[in-house]
Backbone as CSV, one residue per row, in Angstrom:
resi,resn,N_x,N_y,N_z,CA_x,CA_y,CA_z,C_x,C_y,C_z
1,UNK,-29.243,30.252,14.463,-28.787,28.886,15.145,-27.945,27.606,14.838
2,UNK,-27.582,27.319,14.315,-26.718,26.196,13.775,-27.260,25.120,14.368
3,UNK,-27.742,23.557,14.183,-27.926,22.717,14.571,-26.477,21.770,15.807
4,UNK,-25.307,22.615,15.935,-24.454,21.937,16.717,-24.637,22.519,17.515
5,UNK,-24.866,23.801,18.116,-25.086,25.359,18.460,-24.378,24.827,20.190
6,UNK,-23.197,25.389,20.426,-22.265,24.817,21.523,-22.254,23.384,21.950
7,UNK,-22.922,22.542,21.147,-21.899,20.939,21.626,-20.207,21.296,21.481
8,UNK,-19.821,20.178,21.609,-18.253,19.843,21.986,-18.031,18.929,21.174
9,UNK,-17.644,19.253,19.550,-16.946,18.010,18.693,-15.539,16.776,18.669
10,UNK,-14.646,16.519,18.862,-13.494,16.115,18.772,-13.783,14.674,16.859
11,UNK,-12.958,15.035,16.336,-12.730,15.162,14.746,-11.556,14.719,14.383
12,UNK,-11.157,13.333,14.961,-9.911,12.750,14.659,-9.664,12.105,13.228
13,UNK,-8.488,12.425,12.868,-8.506,12.707,11.288,-8.729,13.787,11.039
14,UNK,-8.568,14.968,10.959,-9.204,15.868,11.051,-9.076,16.855,10.377
15,UNK,-7.538,16.407,9.858,-6.638,17.667,9.502,-6.381,17.136,7.634
16,UNK,-7.583,16.479,6.998,-7.208,16.041,5.567,-9.169,15.457,5.568
17,UNK,-9.002,15.462,3.838,-10.097,14.352,3.474,-11.201,15.131,4.831
18,UNK,-12.034,13.198,4.953,-13.414,13.315,5.466,-13.687,14.203,6.972
19,UNK,-12.332,13.905,8.001,-12.360,14.486,8.257,-12.166,16.240,8.605
20,UNK,-11.319,16.407,7.848,-11.409,18.145,8.137,-12.728,18.591,7.080
21,UNK,-13.099,18.054,6.099,-14.692,18.172,5.770,-16.074,18.667,6.615
22,UNK,-15.501,17.274,8.044,-16.455,17.376,9.223,-16.118,18.442,9.976
23,UNK,-15.143,18.602,10.137,-15.200,19.077,10.959,-15.327,20.968,11.099
24,UNK,-15.085,21.275,9.495,-15.406,22.897,9.211,-16.820,22.616,9.050
25,UNK,-17.789,21.325,8.597,-19.468,22.168,8.678,-20.007,21.470,10.183
26,UNK,-18.489,21.379,11.158,-19.296,20.893,12.221,-19.575,22.276,12.818
27,UNK,-18.164,23.140,12.761,-18.091,24.400,13.165,-19.184,25.239,12.780
28,UNK,-19.425,25.164,11.353,-20.208,26.098,10.204,-21.131,26.171,11.306
29,UNK,-22.125,24.772,12.049,-23.534,24.563,12.321,-23.659,25.037,13.899
30,UNK,-22.296,25.455,14.560,-21.716,26.032,16.052,-21.027,25.241,16.594
31,UNK,-20.443,24.030,16.465,-19.810,23.119,17.146,-18.062,23.883,17.552
32,UNK,-18.410,23.659,19.525,-17.180,24.026,19.142,-15.838,22.775,18.691
33,UNK,-14.701,22.636,18.120,-14.344,21.129,17.888,-12.588,21.314,17.540
34,UNK,-12.536,20.029,18.352,-11.358,19.527,18.202,-10.586,18.796,16.768
35,UNK,-9.324,19.193,16.475,-8.927,19.327,15.242,-7.744,17.689,15.730
36,UNK,-8.322,16.847,15.919,-6.989,15.562,15.297,-6.907,15.482,15.097
37,UNK,-5.311,15.387,14.330,-4.551,14.909,13.250,-3.033,15.065,13.351
38,UNK,-2.490,13.686,13.472,-0.369,13.395,13.158,-0.141,13.944,12.590
39,UNK,-1.027,14.260,11.606,-0.569,14.846,10.042,0.847,13.555,9.106
40,UNK,0.399,12.578,9.657,1.169,11.327,8.807,1.149,11.559,7.103
41,UNK,2.189,10.310,7.042,1.797,9.724,5.785,0.756,8.850,5.865
42,UNK,0.097,8.851,3.936,-0.668,7.760,3.993,-0.659,6.451,4.329
43,UNK,0.837,6.271,3.919,1.041,4.708,4.847,0.848,4.650,6.736
44,UNK,0.840,6.199,7.272,1.351,6.562,8.418,2.319,7.446,9.353
45,UNK,3.370,7.161,8.444,4.403,6.987,8.827,4.748,8.972,8.929
46,UNK,5.276,9.498,9.523,5.829,10.446,9.785,4.864,11.829,10.494
47,UNK,5.318,12.625,10.718,4.300,13.387,11.339,4.263,14.737,11.121
48,UNK,3.291,15.969,11.340,3.128,17.582,11.154,2.088,17.654,11.223
49,UNK,2.103,18.942,12.513,1.055,19.195,12.926,0.487,20.522,11.851
50,UNK,0.794,20.480,10.990,0.055,21.306,9.890,-0.912,21.687,9.568
51,UNK,-1.512,19.674,8.933,-2.775,19.785,8.530,-3.944,20.262,9.832
52,UNK,-3.458,19.920,11.398,-4.810,20.263,12.319,-4.174,21.912,12.793
53,UNK,-3.738,22.542,12.715,-2.947,23.954,12.437,-3.531,24.321,11.253
54,UNK,-4.021,24.215,10.271,-4.308,24.704,9.108,-5.785,24.431,9.358
55,UNK,-7.144,23.559,9.635,-7.993,23.610,9.607,-8.561,24.471,10.676
56,UNK,-8.027,24.195,11.673,-8.462,25.209,13.211,-8.600,26.662,12.617
57,UNK,-7.307,27.109,12.079,-6.867,27.749,11.918,-8.461,28.854,10.842
58,UNK,-8.824,27.688,9.637,-9.967,28.107,9.199,-11.134,28.320,10.148
59,UNK,-11.021,27.389,11.275,-11.844,27.345,11.544,-12.654,28.865,12.282
60,UNK,-11.404,29.165,12.687,-11.367,30.217,13.777,-11.126,31.821,12.611
61,UNK,-10.921,31.611,11.105,-10.508,32.431,10.866,-12.469,33.091,10.393
62,UNK,-13.134,32.452,10.178,-14.445,31.954,9.917,-15.598,32.547,10.976
63,UNK,-14.719,32.683,12.111,-15.588,33.274,13.183,-15.993,31.900,14.172
64,UNK,-15.444,31.073,13.553,-15.676,29.741,15.172,-13.967,29.310,15.808
65,UNK,-14.589,28.395,16.553,-14.089,28.115,17.641,-13.576,26.589,17.808
66,UNK,-12.160,26.275,17.477,-11.585,25.266,17.578,-9.920,25.051,18.176
67,UNK,-9.448,23.936,17.902,-8.403,23.536,18.987,-7.505,22.208,18.906
68,UNK,-6.453,22.798,18.489,-5.883,21.526,17.287,-5.200,19.731,18.609
69,UNK,-4.994,19.292,18.285,-4.314,18.069,18.721,-4.078,17.399,17.715
70,UNK,-2.986,16.630,18.335,-1.683,15.895,17.890,-1.512,14.476,18.188
71,UNK,-1.714,13.883,19.043,-1.477,12.499,19.045,-1.954,11.188,18.621
72,UNK,-1.703,10.202,18.822,-2.212,8.878,17.967,-3.029,8.521,18.583
73,UNK,-3.967,8.164,17.937,-5.602,6.837,18.101,-5.232,6.226,18.404
74,UNK,-3.444,5.865,17.940,-3.172,3.791,17.970,-2.464,3.338,19.543
75,UNK,-3.111,3.705,20.278,-2.645,3.573,21.364,-4.259,4.133,21.928
76,UNK,-4.260,3.387,23.795,-4.638,4.123,24.737,-4.538,4.957,25.058
77,UNK,-3.421,5.064,25.517,-3.352,6.750,26.007,-3.011,7.871,24.948
78,UNK,-3.157,7.786,23.646,-3.130,8.498,22.417,-4.857,9.036,22.498
79,UNK,-5.939,8.128,22.517,-7.063,7.947,22.959,-7.347,9.269,23.828
80,UNK,-6.505,9.070,25.132,-7.177,9.230,26.072,-6.808,10.750,26.583
81,UNK,-5.630,11.064,25.564,-4.820,12.433,25.803,-6.183,12.717,25.325
82,UNK,-6.501,12.661,23.617,-7.003,13.141,22.756,-8.256,13.999,23.770
83,UNK,-9.347,13.043,24.101,-10.533,13.355,25.093,-9.728,14.864,25.952
84,UNK,-8.583,14.076,26.999,-8.466,15.660,27.408,-8.057,16.232,27.219
85,UNK,-7.915,16.530,26.085,-7.381,18.038,25.186,-8.956,18.842,24.918
86,UNK,-9.593,17.915,24.072,-10.929,18.880,24.514,-11.809,18.989,25.954
87,UNK,-11.362,18.201,27.273,-11.986,18.153,28.589,-11.109,19.673,28.991
88,UNK,-9.816,20.168,28.311,-8.929,21.107,28.953,-8.973,22.489,27.879
89,UNK,-10.023,22.172,27.049,-9.864,23.669,25.739,-11.231,24.466,25.992
90,UNK,-12.425,22.801,26.176,-13.941,22.723,26.443,-14.926,22.391,27.433
91,UNK,-14.212,21.579,28.651,-14.506,21.309,29.700,-15.491,20.313,29.553
92,UNK,-16.303,19.776,28.128,-17.192,18.763,27.990,-16.502,18.253,26.294
93,UNK,-17.150,16.920,26.489,-17.369,16.404,25.191,-18.386,16.055,24.557
94,UNK,-19.400,15.868,23.808,-20.654,15.966,22.982,-21.282,14.716,22.179
95,UNK,-19.479,14.902,21.478,-19.446,14.199,20.019,-17.712,13.700,19.730
96,UNK,-18.105,13.148,18.947,-16.791,12.022,18.879,-17.078,11.761,17.040
97,UNK,-16.799,12.000,15.936,-15.812,11.343,14.826,-14.995,10.308,14.730
98,UNK,-14.894,9.030,14.723,-12.996,8.773,14.516,-13.308,8.778,13.127
99,UNK,-12.418,9.494,12.752,-12.206,9.353,10.433,-10.517,9.400,10.264
100,UNK,-9.832,9.107,11.928,-8.554,9.081,11.953,-8.170,7.764,10.837
101,UNK,-7.744,7.548,9.297,-7.475,6.573,8.782,-6.189,5.544,8.022
102,UNK,-5.240,5.007,7.679,-4.086,4.867,6.635,-4.835,4.227,5.701
103,UNK,-3.374,3.797,4.894,-4.061,2.905,3.846,-2.818,2.316,2.965
104,UNK,-2.636,0.970,3.750,-1.682,0.321,2.794,-1.730,-1.066,2.152
105,UNK,-2.782,-0.536,0.499,-3.116,-1.682,0.249,-2.409,-3.223,-0.624
106,UNK,-2.272,-3.915,-0.309,-1.410,-5.092,-0.580,-2.417,-7.047,-0.224
107,UNK,-2.103,-7.572,-1.562,-2.934,-8.922,-1.405,-3.015,-9.604,-0.418
108,UNK,-3.111,-10.602,-0.152,-2.686,-11.220,1.396,-1.319,-11.444,1.113
109,UNK,-1.491,-12.338,0.617,0.353,-11.983,-0.274,1.710,-11.452,0.572
110,UNK,1.036,-10.529,0.142,2.067,-9.470,0.519,2.121,-8.563,1.526
111,UNK,1.079,-8.835,2.200,0.098,-8.276,3.507,2.211,-8.702,4.476
112,UNK,2.277,-7.535,4.872,3.377,-7.456,6.019,2.933,-8.009,7.614
113,UNK,3.574,-8.465,7.944,2.890,-8.542,9.681,2.884,-6.999,10.202
114,UNK,4.051,-6.285,9.885,3.862,-4.219,10.546,2.517,-3.862,9.572
115,UNK,2.380,-4.374,8.305,0.488,-3.014,8.002,0.221,-3.937,8.115
116,UNK,-0.436,-5.387,8.958,-1.335,-5.621,9.791,-1.604,-4.807,11.011
117,UNK,-0.606,-4.777,11.814,-0.593,-3.796,13.247,-0.742,-2.443,13.068
118,UNK,0.423,-1.871,11.690,-0.024,-0.502,11.765,-1.574,-0.222,11.367
119,UNK,-2.478,-1.163,10.364,-4.005,-0.640,10.116,-4.905,-1.233,11.293
120,UNK,-4.610,-1.488,12.286,-5.382,-2.705,13.132,-4.800,-1.647,14.536
121,UNK,-3.854,-0.695,14.171,-3.426,0.175,15.515,-4.327,1.446,15.135
122,UNK,-4.673,2.134,13.588,-5.302,3.441,13.549,-6.567,3.184,13.166
123,UNK,-7.287,2.534,12.545,-8.168,1.592,12.817,-8.790,1.335,13.343
124,UNK,-8.402,-0.158,13.876,-9.407,-0.778,14.608,-9.463,-0.367,16.194
125,UNK,-8.017,-0.047,16.423,-7.390,-0.178,17.763,-7.700,1.281,18.018
126,UNK,-7.658,2.025,16.816,-7.722,3.804,17.157,-8.883,4.370,17.436
127,UNK,-9.609,3.151,16.612,-11.630,3.742,16.759,-11.686,3.625,17.932
128,UNK,-11.124,2.243,19.377,-11.857,1.560,20.106,-10.601,2.868,21.461
129,UNK,-9.813,3.326,21.030,-9.675,3.468,22.014,-9.608,5.661,22.388
130,UNK,-10.149,5.990,21.280,-11.402,7.247,21.295,-12.488,7.117,21.471
131,UNK,-13.077,6.327,21.380,-14.566,5.565,21.833,-14.385,5.425,22.944
132,UNK,-13.790,4.427,23.907,-13.770,4.118,24.858,-13.885,5.515,26.007
133,UNK,-12.961,6.758,25.662,-12.212,8.034,26.659,-13.498,8.534,26.302
134,UNK,-13.672,8.448,24.802,-14.840,9.601,24.897,-16.340,8.770,25.480
135,UNK,-17.004,7.549,25.244,-17.935,7.082,25.834,-17.971,7.645,27.666
136,UNK,-16.568,7.449,28.678,-16.651,7.527,29.539,-16.709,9.520,29.605
137,UNK,-15.991,10.428,29.187,-16.569,11.678,29.563,-18.224,12.215,29.001
138,UNK,-18.777,10.915,28.337,-20.094,11.754,27.935,-21.663,10.586,29.354
139,UNK,-20.868,9.341,29.464,-21.698,8.810,30.194,-22.090,9.357,31.293
140,UNK,-21.261,10.689,32.192,-22.518,11.078,32.907,-23.757,12.119,33.026
141,UNK,-23.443,12.467,31.721,-23.707,13.848,31.424,-25.331,13.085,30.198
142,UNK,-25.625,11.852,30.581,-26.292,10.844,29.507,-26.862,11.419,28.154
143,UNK,-25.582,11.996,27.645,-25.736,11.938,26.393,-24.416,12.060,25.460
144,UNK,-24.548,11.586,24.336,-23.523,11.541,23.043,-23.831,11.285,21.689
145,UNK,-22.650,11.573,21.251,-23.344,11.195,19.411,-21.714,10.765,19.117
146,UNK,-21.749,9.529,18.639,-20.480,8.929,17.817,-20.745,8.388,16.422
147,UNK,-19.064,8.253,16.209,-19.545,8.683,14.269,-18.391,8.002,14.026
148,UNK,-18.670,6.494,13.168,-16.934,6.170,13.269,-17.272,5.426,11.896
149,UNK,-16.189,5.213,11.316,-16.201,4.757,9.509,-15.878,3.645,9.407
150,UNK,-16.304,2.480,8.814,-16.333,1.400,7.763,-16.008,1.281,6.476
151,UNK,-15.925,0.884,5.540,-15.609,0.719,3.964,-15.667,-0.704,3.518
152,UNK,-16.540,0.069,2.574,-16.857,-1.407,1.479,-16.482,-2.121,1.099
153,UNK,-14.483,-1.855,1.398,-13.635,-2.716,1.450,-14.049,-4.370,2.212
154,UNK,-14.084,-4.031,3.389,-14.245,-5.382,4.201,-15.703,-5.237,4.587
155,UNK,-16.945,-4.466,3.530,-18.288,-5.124,3.798,-18.852,-6.026,2.721
156,UNK,-17.946,-6.060,1.859,-18.760,-6.119,0.914,-17.313,-7.315,0.397
157,UNK,-15.901,-6.441,0.026,-14.667,-7.257,-0.131,-14.390,-6.751,-0.577
158,UNK,-12.901,-6.309,-1.250,-12.695,-5.249,-2.343,-11.362,-5.961,-2.686
159,UNK,-10.170,-6.240,-4.013,-8.625,-6.904,-3.851,-7.937,-6.256,-3.577
160,UNK,-7.084,-6.580,-2.763,-5.603,-6.243,-3.086,-6.330,-5.398,-1.429
161,UNK,-6.555,-5.924,-0.703,-7.558,-5.052,0.622,-7.410,-5.922,1.665
162,UNK,-7.010,-6.617,1.673,-7.579,-7.659,2.705,-7.146,-7.120,4.528
163,UNK,-5.464,-6.410,4.914,-6.172,-5.859,6.407,-6.655,-5.514,7.081
164,UNK,-7.012,-4.163,5.905,-7.881,-2.564,5.583,-9.118,-3.033,4.873
165,UNK,-9.436,-4.031,4.635,-11.038,-4.981,4.739,-11.366,-5.584,6.574
166,UNK,-10.502,-6.367,6.649,-10.309,-7.003,7.597,-10.090,-5.987,9.159
167,UNK,-10.036,-4.759,9.179,-10.038,-3.945,10.011,-11.562,-2.643,9.878
168,UNK,-11.522,-2.425,8.483,-12.748,-2.307,8.429,-14.490,-2.721,9.053
169,UNK,-14.381,-4.288,8.489,-15.680,-4.696,8.693,-15.231,-4.873,10.318
170,UNK,-13.884,-4.685,11.413,-13.869,-4.884,12.560,-14.874,-3.529,12.894
171,UNK,-14.638,-2.047,12.603,-15.121,-0.943,12.995,-16.597,-1.799,12.986
172,UNK,-16.704,-1.820,11.678,-18.703,-1.825,12.593,-19.101,-3.408,12.940
173,UNK,-18.241,-3.859,13.238,-19.051,-4.303,14.084,-19.145,-4.664,16.247
174,UNK,-18.034,-3.337,15.526,-17.403,-2.849,16.927,-18.372,-1.237,17.379
175,UNK,-19.091,-1.046,16.063,-20.494,-0.419,16.593,-21.520,-0.880,16.545
176,UNK,-21.632,-2.090,16.095,-22.853,-2.329,16.599,-23.280,-2.445,18.016
177,UNK,-21.617,-2.726,18.232,-21.732,-4.159,19.848,-22.346,-2.644,20.738
178,UNK,-20.945,-1.373,20.501,-20.787,-0.444,21.917,-22.765,0.557,21.719
179,UNK,-22.928,0.610,20.383,-24.359,1.464,20.218,-25.083,0.118,21.619
180,UNK,-25.623,-1.292,22.015,-25.867,-1.556,22.573,-25.469,-1.099,24.265
181,UNK,-24.583,-0.666,23.986,-23.501,-0.530,24.787,-24.055,0.433,26.002
182,UNK,-24.111,1.847,25.390,-23.872,2.989,25.091,-25.784,3.170,25.046
183,UNK,-25.920,2.639,24.341,-27.681,3.568,24.068,-28.824,3.853,25.554
184,UNK,-28.488,2.851,26.387,-29.053,2.945,27.591,-28.351,4.467,28.134
185,UNK,-27.348,4.852,28.143,-27.161,6.551,28.906,-26.914,7.941,27.652
186,UNK,-27.769,7.262,26.553,-28.658,8.324,24.864,-27.022,8.680,24.361
187,UNK,-26.270,8.010,23.898,-25.172,7.679,23.681,-25.356,7.173,22.524
188,UNK,-25.612,7.514,21.732,-25.577,6.768,20.259,-24.462,6.396,19.164
189,UNK,-24.490,5.818,18.576,-22.994,4.279,18.041,-23.810,4.312,16.662
190,UNK,-23.197,4.888,15.598,-23.731,4.994,13.972,-22.104,5.008,13.203
191,UNK,-22.087,3.997,12.324,-21.265,3.693,11.324,-21.032,4.109,10.285
192,UNK,-20.095,4.487,9.630,-20.252,5.696,8.090,-19.063,4.741,6.739
193,UNK,-19.508,3.954,6.204,-18.956,3.323,4.679,-18.672,4.521,3.559
194,UNK,-18.080,5.659,3.131,-18.215,6.579,2.598,-17.672,6.294,1.389
195,UNK,-18.121,6.972,0.496,-16.828,7.094,-0.957,-16.748,8.854,-1.630
196,UNK,-15.687,8.731,-1.122,-15.404,10.349,-2.092,-14.159,10.227,-2.055
197,UNK,-13.572,12.006,-2.828,-12.343,11.693,-3.294,-11.179,12.720,-3.007
198,UNK,-10.162,11.764,-1.878,-10.010,12.116,-0.810,-8.370,11.907,-1.043
199,UNK,-7.313,12.309,-0.868,-5.663,12.272,-1.024,-5.671,10.054,-0.974
200,UNK,-6.444,9.249,-0.039,-6.401,8.144,0.040,-7.235,7.238,-1.391
201,UNK,-8.131,8.035,-2.173,-8.707,7.265,-3.014,-7.535,7.795,-4.304
202,UNK,-6.718,8.715,-4.550,-6.329,9.076,-4.860,-4.896,8.503,-5.472
203,UNK,-4.846,7.997,-4.270,-3.920,7.190,-4.221,-3.522,5.561,-5.255
204,UNK,-5.218,5.315,-4.843,-5.413,4.306,-5.993,-5.495,4.036,-7.612
205,UNK,-4.997,3.270,-8.214,-4.816,3.268,-10.016,-6.851,3.357,-10.070
206,UNK,-6.820,3.534,-11.476,-8.338,4.458,-12.061,-8.601,2.701,-12.007
207,UNK,-7.776,1.295,-12.707,-8.698,0.251,-13.389,-8.438,-0.677,-11.410
208,UNK,-8.442,-0.628,-10.826,-8.124,-1.123,-9.630,-9.596,-0.229,-8.982
209,UNK,-9.093,1.290,-9.123,-10.733,1.802,-8.678,-12.391,0.877,-9.262
210,UNK,-12.183,1.037,-10.130,-13.248,0.101,-11.088,-13.515,-1.032,-10.725
211,UNK,-12.473,-2.201,-10.538,-12.999,-3.166,-10.219,-13.342,-2.884,-9.081
212,UNK,-12.976,-2.599,-7.867,-13.691,-2.336,-7.028,-15.337,-1.789,-6.867
213,UNK,-15.087,-0.693,-7.653,-16.781,-0.719,-7.828,-17.173,-1.345,-8.129
214,UNK,-16.760,-1.516,-9.260,-17.442,-3.097,-9.768,-18.613,-4.249,-8.675
215,UNK,-17.972,-4.728,-7.398,-18.511,-5.965,-7.192,-19.003,-5.538,-5.795
216,UNK,-19.235,-4.437,-5.939,-20.416,-3.845,-4.547,-21.422,-4.070,-4.466
217,UNK,-22.427,-4.010,-3.737,-23.970,-4.817,-3.444,-24.166,-3.216,-3.126
218,UNK,-23.728,-2.007,-3.293,-24.329,-0.231,-3.293,-25.428,0.663,-4.765
219,UNK,-25.276,0.857,-5.160,-25.917,1.614,-5.441,-24.983,2.589,-6.193
220,UNK,-24.375,3.387,-6.942,-23.382,4.131,-7.510,-23.721,4.956,-8.209
221,UNK,-23.425,6.298,-8.417,-24.481,7.191,-8.401,-23.295,7.560,-9.334
222,UNK,-24.262,8.339,-9.989,-23.595,9.289,-11.052,-23.183,10.336,-10.370
223,UNK,-21.936,11.124,-10.808,-21.275,12.175,-9.849,-21.828,13.096,-9.641
224,UNK,-21.741,14.317,-8.861,-22.238,14.662,-9.009,-21.221,16.357,-10.314
225,UNK,-22.014,17.468,-9.779,-20.707,18.820,-10.824,-19.373,18.702,-10.038
226,UNK,-19.178,18.233,-9.055,-17.730,18.325,-8.011,-17.156,16.628,-7.700
227,UNK,-17.614,15.756,-8.544,-17.086,14.310,-8.045,-18.180,13.855,-7.316
228,UNK,-17.584,13.285,-5.981,-17.860,12.611,-4.854,-16.921,13.554,-4.202
229,UNK,-17.309,14.430,-3.675,-16.349,15.263,-2.591,-16.769,15.095,-1.091
230,UNK,-15.655,14.944,-0.606,-15.538,14.017,1.260,-17.069,15.350,1.987
231,UNK,-17.424,16.296,1.443,-17.952,17.036,1.779,-19.521,16.592,1.999
232,UNK,-20.227,15.998,0.826,-20.918,14.931,0.700,-21.119,14.129,1.915
233,UNK,-20.399,13.128,2.498,-20.212,12.697,3.521,-19.999,13.181,4.782
234,UNK,-19.367,14.470,4.936,-19.835,15.609,5.790,-21.077,15.544,6.470
235,UNK,-21.253,16.358,5.570,-23.264,16.447,6.069,-23.999,15.036,6.523
236,UNK,-23.640,14.269,6.004,-24.707,13.055,6.360,-23.882,12.482,8.279
237,UNK,-22.653,12.804,7.935,-21.637,12.449,10.093,-22.645,13.273,10.947
238,UNK,-22.961,15.270,10.482,-23.612,15.964,10.692,-24.558,15.624,11.573
239,UNK,-25.323,15.156,10.211,-26.806,15.090,10.983,-26.894,14.515,12.282
240,UNK,-25.933,12.903,11.505,-26.403,11.478,13.173,-25.999,12.424,14.422
241,UNK,-25.474,13.685,14.332,-24.746,14.266,15.325,-25.389,14.980,15.874
242,UNK,-26.766,15.123,15.360,-27.655,16.284,15.807,-28.607,15.573,17.353
243,UNK,-29.549,16.938,17.935,-30.682,16.353,18.122,-31.617,15.235,17.488
244,UNK,-31.789,15.479,16.711,-32.584,14.758,15.922,-33.100,13.532,15.190
245,UNK,-31.791,13.438,15.747,-30.997,12.238,15.077,-30.785,10.723,16.462
246,UNK,-31.523,11.210,17.385,-30.778,10.649,18.447,-31.593,8.991,18.618
247,UNK,-32.563,8.864,17.982,-32.572,7.298,18.020,-32.761,6.979,16.672
248,UNK,-31.926,7.287,15.889,-30.694,6.564,15.201,-29.366,5.529,15.623
249,UNK,-29.379,4.609,16.304,-28.174,4.522,16.922,-28.020,2.076,16.220
250,UNK,-26.557,2.885,16.762,-26.418,1.022,15.819,-26.513,0.379,14.132
251,UNK,-26.619,2.043,13.980,-26.928,1.305,12.344,-25.609,1.771,11.210
252,UNK,-25.623,0.937,9.777,-24.386,1.516,9.104,-25.326,2.157,7.811
253,UNK,-24.218,2.645,7.554,-24.422,4.721,6.047,-23.381,4.120,4.924
254,UNK,-24.428,4.273,3.708,-23.214,3.808,2.404,-23.696,5.842,2.273
255,UNK,-22.179,6.642,1.904,-22.764,7.612,1.249,-22.060,8.205,-0.067
256,UNK,-22.357,8.616,-0.509,-21.338,8.492,-2.288,-22.032,10.172,-2.721
257,UNK,-21.488,11.215,-2.837,-22.197,12.425,-3.397,-24.010,12.083,-3.000
258,UNK,-24.617,12.111,-3.990,-26.137,12.571,-3.355,-26.782,11.739,-3.174
259,UNK,-25.994,10.294,-3.499,-26.451,9.032,-2.718,-26.332,8.367,-1.039
260,UNK,-27.739,8.132,-0.016,-27.483,8.072,1.073,-28.054,6.241,1.091
261,UNK,-27.044,6.214,1.963,-27.909,4.176,2.061,-27.702,4.014,2.932
262,UNK,-28.966,2.640,3.744,-28.700,2.699,4.800,-28.712,1.144,4.448
263,UNK,-28.198,0.331,5.915,-27.125,-0.714,4.909,-28.022,-2.036,5.672
264,UNK,-28.191,-3.375,5.634,-29.002,-4.181,5.901,-27.705,-4.668,7.235
265,UNK,-27.954,-4.903,8.122,-26.922,-6.345,9.348,-27.190,-7.676,8.611
266,UNK,-26.876,-8.506,8.863,-26.421,-9.703,8.392,-27.202,-10.014,8.686
267,UNK,-28.409,-10.845,7.902,-29.240,-11.617,8.039,-29.454,-13.305,6.934
268,UNK,-30.038,-14.186,7.666,-30.308,-15.396,7.067,-31.233,-14.604,5.303
269,UNK,-30.548,-15.142,4.873,-30.918,-15.937,3.386,-31.630,-17.159,3.531
270,UNK,-31.070,-17.593,3.642,-31.413,-19.734,3.245,-31.285,-20.686,4.436
271,UNK,-32.173,-21.673,4.882,-31.793,-22.496,5.724,-31.838,-24.063,5.561
272,UNK,-31.195,-24.838,5.750,-31.938,-26.011,5.427,-31.763,-26.978,6.909
273,UNK,-32.859,-27.810,6.793,-33.057,-28.101,8.458,-33.028,-29.580,7.772
274,UNK,-32.671,-30.915,8.437,-32.558,-32.452,8.109,-34.184,-33.169,9.230
275,UNK,-34.353,-33.427,7.309,-35.485,-33.264,7.639,-36.561,-34.958,9.432
276,UNK,-34.952,-35.852,8.950,-35.437,-36.588,10.429,-35.021,-36.115,12.169
277,UNK,-34.541,-34.493,11.831,-33.972,-34.571,12.914,-32.123,-34.947,12.773
278,UNK,-31.383,-34.205,14.181,-30.547,-34.395,14.198,-29.420,-34.442,13.503
279,UNK,-27.511,-34.469,12.862,-26.941,-33.179,12.165,-26.824,-33.776,10.080
280,UNK,-26.478,-33.221,10.306,-26.222,-33.191,8.392,-24.457,-33.870,8.370
281,UNK,-24.549,-34.737,8.294,-22.729,-35.526,7.505,-22.723,-34.960,6.271
282,UNK,-21.211,-34.788,5.561,-20.591,-34.570,4.671,-21.500,-35.186,3.249
283,UNK,-21.471,-36.598,3.736,-22.059,-36.839,2.486,-23.685,-35.871,1.960
284,UNK,-24.525,-36.078,3.117,-25.303,-35.793,2.187,-25.597,-34.306,2.241
285,UNK,-24.993,-33.430,2.492,-24.848,-31.854,1.879,-24.299,-31.759,1.086
286,UNK,-23.463,-32.471,0.707,-22.642,-32.943,-1.589,-23.645,-33.079,-1.604
287,UNK,-25.103,-34.149,-1.034,-26.063,-33.957,-1.799,-27.090,-32.689,-1.856
288,UNK,-27.659,-32.097,-0.680,-28.289,-31.478,-1.025,-27.856,-29.929,-1.468
289,UNK,-26.880,-29.667,-0.849,-25.798,-28.251,-1.077,-26.624,-27.341,-2.268
290,UNK,-26.269,-28.088,-3.003,-26.018,-27.402,-4.640,-27.621,-27.192,-5.095
291,UNK,-28.170,-28.180,-4.794,-29.951,-28.441,-4.963,-30.646,-27.184,-3.201
292,UNK,-30.359,-27.106,-3.200,-30.858,-25.986,-1.459,-29.944,-24.517,-1.493
293,UNK,-28.587,-24.632,-0.114,-28.084,-23.011,-0.073,-27.165,-22.736,-1.177
294,UNK,-27.283,-23.463,-1.634,-25.712,-23.132,-2.805,-26.407,-22.627,-4.275
295,UNK,-27.713,-22.814,-4.214,-28.690,-22.379,-5.281,-27.974,-20.366,-5.873
296,UNK,-27.193,-20.716,-7.226,-26.962,-18.876,-7.656,-25.865,-18.373,-6.705
297,UNK,-25.288,-19.169,-5.992,-24.214,-18.474,-5.508,-22.849,-18.355,-6.392
298,UNK,-22.321,-17.645,-6.397,-21.252,-17.401,-6.843,-19.761,-17.002,-6.699
299,UNK,-18.768,-17.897,-7.232,-17.630,-17.082,-6.841,-17.620,-15.865,-7.152
300,UNK,-17.017,-15.469,-6.258,-16.419,-14.089,-6.455,-15.330,-13.802,-7.265
301,UNK,-14.144,-15.361,-7.400,-13.309,-15.145,-7.798,-12.642,-16.327,-8.718
302,UNK,-13.664,-16.353,-9.278,-12.957,-17.765,-9.745,-11.314,-18.642,-10.137
303,UNK,-11.569,-19.356,-10.021,-10.195,-19.871,-10.383,-9.138,-19.708,-12.256
304,UNK,-8.359,-19.580,-12.500,-7.559,-19.199,-13.790,-7.798,-19.887,-14.793
305,UNK,-8.371,-20.380,-15.956,-9.306,-21.646,-16.976,-6.939,-21.693,-17.150
306,UNK,-7.092,-23.358,-17.539,-5.338,-23.182,-17.419,-5.320,-22.626,-18.803
307,UNK,-4.245,-22.573,-19.470,-3.575,-22.962,-20.599,-3.762,-23.119,-21.461
């Protein structure tokens, strides 16, 4: 018997990449899976039902139970319809994996309002739309597992991903708060920052990818024989959705190949207090900062030297 036997899982973005790997793995562990995917391009444009259909067919061919869903997460109505699809097919929802995502890499100079709105719509609003709908379905039975996705782009900051990094860091904050909202109802909410070889990462030039990995404060593992497969991420996600993981709530994880890391929450590293009490003045901070809070601080993007 699988670890997710008879559970009902909703996987957004389930037609490709990490979402696809999660949907297939959960089905192998006994879950009935609603595979949600609009089949858009990397930038969120276009519609194609075949990715969701193909994953459903693969699950069914292996003896599993699955159904497709094609609604977009980018509206509250879409999120509600996705969860309703699961209720219509399987009568309940136990698990939500919010893996739907798009990519529009731009520096802040070149990010358009349309770029910003599209990324907020799919990643940040899209996570909210399905989490709220799923949480309402889970609350009545006092059980649920929710996994969202953040990114090193937001947690650490990477070049050329101003909007993407902002919304992904927003998802991490959302998960931390919602974990507190829902924990008393037996619902856990955790967040994963993945490194995996998908069509998204394949679209990023190698030199830019190397630069981004150099700034990350997480272990950079040697690739396994098959690189950084989405399946490695799927195994952590599936584990977080088991009964065994019932006390894991509000946590952030990084996963790449054979490495899984628990990430820390923001913490105070240094504090200065004015000896005489009261507030610091600008002049006093100018003297004290380099000797206290500023020791060892490095500018991640120092100005170019004049020619």
